[in-house]
Structures are given as C-alpha cells and as structure tokens.
N, C-alpha and C positions, 0 to 999 in steps of 0.2 A: 177805742172801743167805747160805746155809750154806757152811761150809768144805767143799771137795770133796776136797782132798788135803793130806796132811803127809807129809814124808820121814821114814822110820824106816830104820834099819840091819837086817840079817837077825836080830839078836836082839832087835828091838822097841824099841831105843832111839832117841829122837828125834835126827835127824841135824841138826848145826849145822856147815855148811861152814867157817865161820870158826874152829871149834875144832879142825879137823884135815882129814884127807884125805877126799875123797868120790870116788865111782866115776868112772873116765874117761868112761864112758857117761852121766853124769848129764846132760850138755848135749843128748846125742841124745834122751834121754827127755823132757827138759823141752821141747825143740823139737817132738816128736810131741804131747805135751800141748797145747801152745800153738796147734798147728794146729786143735785141736778145742775147746779151752776158752779162756775169757779168764782168764789167770793173774794173781795178785797176791800181794804179801807184805805180812804184817802182822808187825811186829817191835818190840821195846822199845829196839832200837839207835837211835842218832841217824842221821839220813839220810845225813850225810857218811860214816858207817862201813858202810853197807849193802853197797855195791859196792868196798870198799876194796881188795880183792886183785884181782889180774889174772883169776883163774879166776871170781870172782864177777861181775867187770865184764862178762866174756863172755856171762854170762846175762841181763843188764839188758834187751836188746831183746825177751825173751820175756814180760816182765811189763808189764802194762798199768797196773797201780795198784800204789802203794807207799804203806803207811801206817806212819810211823815214830814215835818217841818224841815228836817235836815236834808231831805232829798230835794227840796226846791229852793233852798238858800243859795 
C-alpha cells in the first residue's frame, strides 16, 4: 500500500515530533485524518520509543499499525 501522508513543516522539512515542537493543532488534524483513513507509522525507532513523550502518547489511538525497528531487523 502506498504512503498517503508524511508530515512536513511550512518550509518543506520533514517533521519529527520527537526532535522538537509540533503544532498544537496536530492532534486535531490527525483525528480528522483517522476518521477518513487508516493511519500507520513506519519508523526506524525502537517500538518502546515511538510514544515515549506524553504528546506522542496522546496520538497513539489514531494509528492502527506501527512498524518499528524490531519489525525489520
């Protein structure tokens, strides 16, 4: 299945929420997308680190699939 969305900031740089701030409205946007699409995360991070921060933990319910480092090693 092709990737349907990747998050970028306004200057076109890929957004990594663990590396800094992300917009307060991000949860609202992801919630809207989750109502329409099945969302997933593919990352090179270890599974235990994906939702390590409280802000990212709040987004976990919106993602139906998570593929982490351990899944590809």
